[in-house]
Steps between C-alpha positions, in 0.01 A plus 500: 500500500636846405422800712535837331653776711221736383233260638644500846346753733243625236235689700134539424390816326288578802250769440455578873858630510453753230150599605624582849776726371273683255230542765745645754637752241133602413428551874818712523338760278245568778766522776642840565869538423534139405718542193749731669863399524489500880204264506654267239818479710291426806334209325833356376640531850206318647565195273846428637412271791199328327692447171779299670244303700299435198815387311581244763139378515477479119810292454387255763151475356631439143676201640176378665568611850385780732717716730288648769800627684560797254354754741671359803842481328460861393433587856803303600714688249373830626556425866843345451623786283390770747613291793850441359536866409344667808545246783836358393646814326581321174506665162218475249689253273560254793146543633343425158727211440398340835133542405555337149694210650229445756238510226698252288538269803133499576419443130746201487338348808155541342629336178651210686186425696291515182738307275679256733251455787200509255295736707255699297620860437179652640549328841881558504487869421191557723686363799821686408300824491409475871849397587639810336244728659585367848866523439478866390290597805764335721786678315360853532304445827170571321605869460583715194858530394575859381793642317710739719543791269675329204275607214739553216452158338121524544501842335703365203264200444189724525638785282375570144714423199508823297167562324404132514222391737742237645717462803819291522321228699224474243757477208691230696180295550410532131845374402475212751169396349647520142794288589286240668256491201796452269638208702154342517457506129849452359688271729472128567427570870200714403366255249531222755277697740232520240529137411488388867187703559339393178563118529718342770508168321620661174765684698618178660517327159699798372760442770430821691638514854170600651610526861786728425278726288230520761756598769639767273161665438422521869844641559438765232164581667671539832770737360242705300269543798774585745635752255162655469461523877849650540438774239155574652651541849786720388270732309258514796794532749331251726383141524214336680457132600142500371538625141164488317293372795306829538442581137515334152688176541815488280421127449152588369638756251769260383242221452257727317771640273628154420152371400402818309826471309391173360699253710314171515421377849578146372847595383670497167399853384583841615712811455683710765480799270120480480498459876692827538257672262210369702656639819520832326140476398391422859704788629323728240167366631596570856623856406183583308265367777684687763475823298135454423380362839772587737435184695774245554234231568393520135850377392471197717158419362595566139814269522284218641229545235753507215664178633166316548392609142823374343488165685138447389598594146786256491286223652237540221759518222676193628177306512412583137863439391492153658193424292692567182805279585546242221247668278628529142311753291553319165359180635197682639439646163524162323254356751257781431522432126460130544164536693211388291267790403 
């Protein structure tokens, strides 16, 4: 059997993805000062954390797994970065490196439990999520860790690049997403992820080292999420042990963006680039609703409704798609012609 490179990772031309973007842009017309450079920069900045969480979640889901620790690992990255810098007096480079190593370590543990111990990824990452939350509360004593006057790096990350509505942190995240998307579509490692998610038996017959690949995707997810949390904490100049518990859950946004971007819940299809675009569309929706209503609760409700609608849409389309499996159009036409009149 010959597998074409162009056939690996081919995503569905999902109308819900494009409809959401067009709808949000139309709604932007009715929001005051929506298309200003300042507001566009604010929207790009708001995608930084969720884009990296969505990236990790998407890669895992393409392989047929779920990583429910994305929010907890971002929280860990934020707390460790601020803790190393403020409490231990380390530099930003060392503090971020510690957070990334911790994220990779947690991801590798998740991957080993899923691939070697054969524990379902949902159960594994759900349990690890509570472990990380408890560990972060113990580390910081349940209190906020604030930066002690060192705002130069945060000011640089939040600054505007010339006339562009972009900041250095937003540009870095976009480049990170582009590199990951390239690796997913143009390397053996990336194609193996799509093949494992699409058909494990075929992947085994092709000689793919499944366990090693699964461990690598969870490690990538851990690094991406820890990096997102670290950047978020630096730009906010503080870190809390309960990130997202009192507002829109980062996990919910990452899950919604992944599904809206066309990633199949059954694995084998998806795109990190479309996930990023979906995060951007969700941030536009939040920005517009805040401008029109002024109520933060509307954001939480809208994210939940969008996710529910997308899950329902995929369930319906998967049902009708399963009805067409094995159906060959030319044979149906011949049968129709052969029927006696």
